[in-house]
C-alpha positions as CSV (number, residue, x, y, z in Angstrom):
1,M,-17.4,10.0,10.5
2,K,-13.7,10.5,9.8
3,I,-11.8,7.5,8.2
4,V,-8.1,7.7,7.6
5,I,-7.0,5.4,4.5
6,I,-3.1,4.1,4.0
7,S,-1.8,1.4,2.1
8,D,1.7,0.5,1.3
9,I,3.2,0.8,3.9
10,H,6.1,-1.7,2.9
11,G,7.6,-2.3,6.2
12,N,8.4,1.6,6.6
13,L,7.8,2.0,10.6
14,A,9.4,5.5,10.6
15,A,6.5,6.8,8.2
16,L,4.0,4.8,9.8
17,N,4.5,6.1,13.2
18,A,4.9,9.9,11.8
19,L,1.4,9.4,10.6
20,P,-0.3,13.0,11.6
21,E,-3.8,11.7,12.0
22,R,-4.7,11.1,15.7
23,D,-8.5,12.2,15.9
24,F,-10.5,10.0,13.9
25,D,-12.8,7.0,14.2
26,Q,-11.9,4.4,11.8
27,L,-8.5,3.2,10.0
28,W,-8.3,1.3,6.9
29,C,-5.3,-0.5,5.4
30,I,-5.6,-1.3,1.6
31,G,-2.5,-3.8,1.5
32,D,1.1,-4.6,1.2
33,L,2.2,-4.0,4.9
34,V,5.3,-5.7,4.1
35,D,8.5,-6.0,1.7
36,Y,11.0,-3.5,0.5
37,G,11.5,-1.8,4.1
38,P,13.3,-2.9,7.3
39,N,10.5,-3.4,9.7
40,P,7.9,-5.8,8.2
41,H,7.2,-7.5,11.8
42,E,6.6,-4.2,13.2
43,V,4.6,-2.8,10.8
44,V,2.1,-5.9,10.8
45,E,1.8,-5.5,14.7
46,W,1.0,-1.9,14.1
47,V,-1.5,-2.6,11.6
48,R,-3.3,-5.5,13.9
49,Q,-3.5,-3.5,16.5
50,Q,-4.8,-0.1,15.2
51,A,-6.5,-0.6,11.5
52,K,-10.4,-1.3,11.7
53,V,-10.3,-3.1,8.4
54,T,-7.4,-4.5,6.4
55,V,-7.2,-6.0,2.9
56,R,-4.4,-8.4,1.7
57,G,-2.0,-6.9,-1.3
58,N,0.0,-8.9,-3.2
59,H,3.3,-8.6,-1.3
60,D,1.1,-9.6,1.8
61,H,0.1,-12.5,-0.1
62,A,3.7,-13.6,-1.1
63,A,5.1,-13.5,2.5
64,G,1.8,-15.3,3.9
65,F,2.1,-18.0,0.9
66,S,5.5,-18.2,-0.2
67,V,4.5,-17.6,-3.2
68,D,5.7,-14.6,-6.1
69,P,4.3,-11.1,-5.7
70,Q,4.6,-11.0,-9.5
71,C,6.3,-7.3,-9.5
72,S,7.3,-5.7,-12.6
73,T,11.2,-6.1,-13.7
74,P,12.5,-2.7,-11.9
75,F,11.2,-4.5,-8.6
76,K,11.7,-8.1,-9.4
77,K,15.0,-8.6,-7.7
78,L,14.0,-6.1,-5.0
79,A,10.9,-7.9,-4.2
80,E,12.7,-11.4,-3.7
81,D,15.1,-10.5,-1.8
82,T,13.4,-8.5,0.6
83,L,10.9,-11.2,0.9
84,R,13.6,-13.5,2.1
85,F,14.2,-10.8,4.7
86,T,10.4,-10.5,5.6
87,Q,10.2,-14.4,5.7
88,V,13.2,-14.5,8.1
89,V,12.1,-11.4,10.7
90,C,8.1,-11.8,10.8
91,T,6.8,-14.5,13.1
92,Q,4.4,-17.3,12.2
93,D,1.6,-15.3,13.9
94,D,2.8,-12.2,11.5
95,F,2.3,-14.8,8.4
96,G,-1.0,-16.4,9.9
97,F,-2.5,-12.6,10.3
98,L,-1.3,-11.8,6.3
99,R,-2.9,-15.4,5.2
100,S,-6.7,-14.4,6.8
101,L,-6.7,-10.9,5.2
102,P,-9.4,-10.7,2.9
103,I,-8.8,-9.9,-0.8
104,R,-12.0,-7.5,-0.6
105,Q,-14.2,-5.8,1.7
106,E,-17.8,-4.6,1.1
107,L,-18.7,-2.2,3.7
108,T,-21.5,0.7,4.7
109,V,-20.5,3.6,6.3
110,N,-23.2,6.3,7.2
111,S,-25.5,5.0,4.2
112,A,-22.1,5.4,1.9
113,R,-21.3,2.1,0.1
114,F,-17.5,1.0,0.2
115,Y,-15.2,-1.5,-1.9
116,L,-11.8,-2.3,-0.7
117,V,-9.5,-4.3,-2.7
118,H,-5.7,-3.6,-3.0
119,A,-5.5,-3.3,-6.9
120,I,-8.9,-3.6,-8.7
121,P,-11.9,-5.4,-8.5
122,S,-11.4,-7.9,-11.6
123,D,-7.7,-8.7,-10.0
124,P,-7.9,-8.0,-6.6
125,L,-4.1,-8.7,-5.4
126,F,-2.3,-8.4,-9.1
127,G,-4.4,-6.0,-11.7
128,Y,-1.9,-2.7,-12.6
129,C,-4.7,0.4,-13.3
130,P,-3.5,4.0,-13.2
131,E,-5.6,6.7,-12.8
132,G,-6.0,7.7,-16.4
133,S,-6.9,4.2,-17.6
134,D,-10.1,3.4,-19.5
135,Q,-10.3,0.0,-17.6
136,W,-11.7,1.9,-14.5
137,K,-14.9,2.4,-16.5
138,Q,-15.2,-1.6,-16.8
139,E,-14.2,-1.9,-13.3
140,V,-16.8,-0.2,-11.3
141,E,-19.0,-2.0,-13.2
142,R,-18.5,-4.9,-11.2
143,I,-19.4,-3.5,-8.3
144,N,-22.4,-1.4,-6.3
145,S,-20.5,1.0,-4.6
146,N,-19.9,4.7,-4.0
147,F,-16.7,4.4,-3.3
148,L,-14.1,2.2,-4.6
149,I,-10.8,2.2,-2.5
150,V,-7.5,0.8,-4.2
151,G,-3.7,1.2,-3.5
152,H,-1.2,-1.2,-5.6
153,T,0.1,1.9,-7.7
154,H,2.1,3.9,-5.3
155,T,0.5,7.1,-6.8
156,P,-2.5,9.0,-5.2
157,F,-5.6,9.8,-6.9
158,V,-9.6,10.6,-6.7
159,R,-11.7,9.8,-9.8
160,R,-15.0,9.8,-10.3
161,E,-16.6,7.2,-12.8
162,G,-20.3,6.9,-13.2
163,N,-21.8,7.1,-9.8
164,T,-18.5,6.1,-8.2
165,I,-15.4,7.8,-6.6
166,I,-12.1,5.9,-7.0
167,L,-10.0,6.8,-4.0
168,N,-6.0,5.7,-4.2
169,P,-4.4,6.9,-0.8
170,G,-1.3,6.6,-2.5
171,S,1.7,4.7,-0.4
172,L,2.6,5.8,3.1
173,G,6.1,3.7,2.7
174,Q,7.2,3.9,-0.5
175,P,5.5,7.2,-2.5
176,K,5.7,6.9,-6.4
177,T,5.3,10.7,-6.8
178,G,8.0,12.5,-7.1
179,R,8.7,13.5,-3.7
180,P,10.0,11.7,-0.4
181,L,6.3,12.5,1.6
182,A,4.3,9.5,2.6
183,C,0.8,9.5,1.3
184,Y,-2.7,8.7,2.7
185,A,-6.0,9.9,2.3
186,V,-9.2,11.1,4.4
187,W,-12.8,10.3,4.1
188,Q,-14.9,12.4,6.2
189,D,-18.6,12.4,6.0
190,G,-18.6,11.7,2.2
191,H,-15.9,14.0,1.2
192,V,-12.5,12.7,0.5
193,S,-9.1,14.4,0.7
194,L,-5.5,13.5,-0.2
195,K,-2.6,14.3,2.3
196,E,1.2,13.9,2.3
197,F,3.5,14.6,5.1
198,E,7.0,14.8,6.0
199,Y,8.6,11.7,8.1
200,P,12.1,10.7,9.4
201,V,13.5,9.3,6.2
202,A,16.8,9.0,7.6
203,D,15.7,6.6,10.4
204,T,14.5,4.0,7.4
205,I,17.5,4.4,5.3
206,R,19.5,3.5,8.5
207,G,17.2,0.4,8.6
208,I,17.4,-0.5,5.1
209,R,21.5,-0.4,5.6
210,A,21.3,-3.2,8.1
211,M,19.2,-5.5,5.8
212,P,21.1,-8.1,4.3
213,I,20.7,-7.4,0.9
214,S,23.2,-6.2,-1.7
215,S,24.3,-2.6,-1.4
216,E,23.3,-1.9,-5.3
217,E,20.0,-3.0,-4.1
218,Q,20.0,-0.8,-0.7
219,D,21.0,2.2,-3.0
220,A,18.0,1.6,-5.1
221,L,15.4,1.3,-2.1
222,I,16.9,4.5,-0.8
223,G,17.1,6.4,-3.9
224,L,13.5,5.9,-4.2
225,L,12.8,7.1,-0.7
226,R,14.7,9.9,-0.8
227,T,12.9,10.9,-4.6
228,G,9.8,9.2,-5.1
229,T,11.3,7.8,-8.3
230,L,13.4,4.8,-9.5
231,P,14.4,5.4,-13.2
232,A,13.8,2.0,-14.6
233,M,10.3,1.7,-13.3
234,Q,9.2,4.8,-15.4
235,S,8.1,2.9,-18.2
236,S,6.9,-0.3,-16.6
237,K,3.3,-0.8,-16.3
238,A,3.3,-4.3,-14.7
239,T,2.7,-5.2,-11.3
240,R,4.5,-3.7,-8.3
């Protein structure tokens, strides 16, 4: 069994279309389909058609229910303005789909137990827990799974905590790795691997330049795509 795991697409259709995996049994999405990027509607349609399992992220929740995604200071204005764009270009069917997404999923595949959540089990939408956090011990104690699959931080990692392997595939559409490469993960017969790939960033940049947000916000989003970093966010530990 081969499962491709993606997360945090954020309206980046060019990255999604360039996903190199074509031979797999299932595709799972760990949330945040929308906001920041230029093609939220198309991304929602793609995920609806291609993903076997999808959980709701904080930006999906914000778009679906017209609420605050609770982002950290460097992203707060970007999130507010791109959420308004998302709410204009997406359809009522899109919003209905986002609202219908579960905030957690528990699955069994080939006797392996999985727990899927966008952020962390104790705070599925908004909790921020980087790879090195001591909090993971308490988080895995809340569940009874061999694999805990999370997203939200935009940084890929694999970490073992007790009998649980924690897997974050990183961000497909807005990686925070210091590199402009889209990230994802593969689970195959009990083994996990982190992957990254080049995609036509210029296509996404053109889309961002056409978005009805300020040129400063466009520059910030484009800089993040090109470099994998946003200077003001490096010291922030709050929600994305």
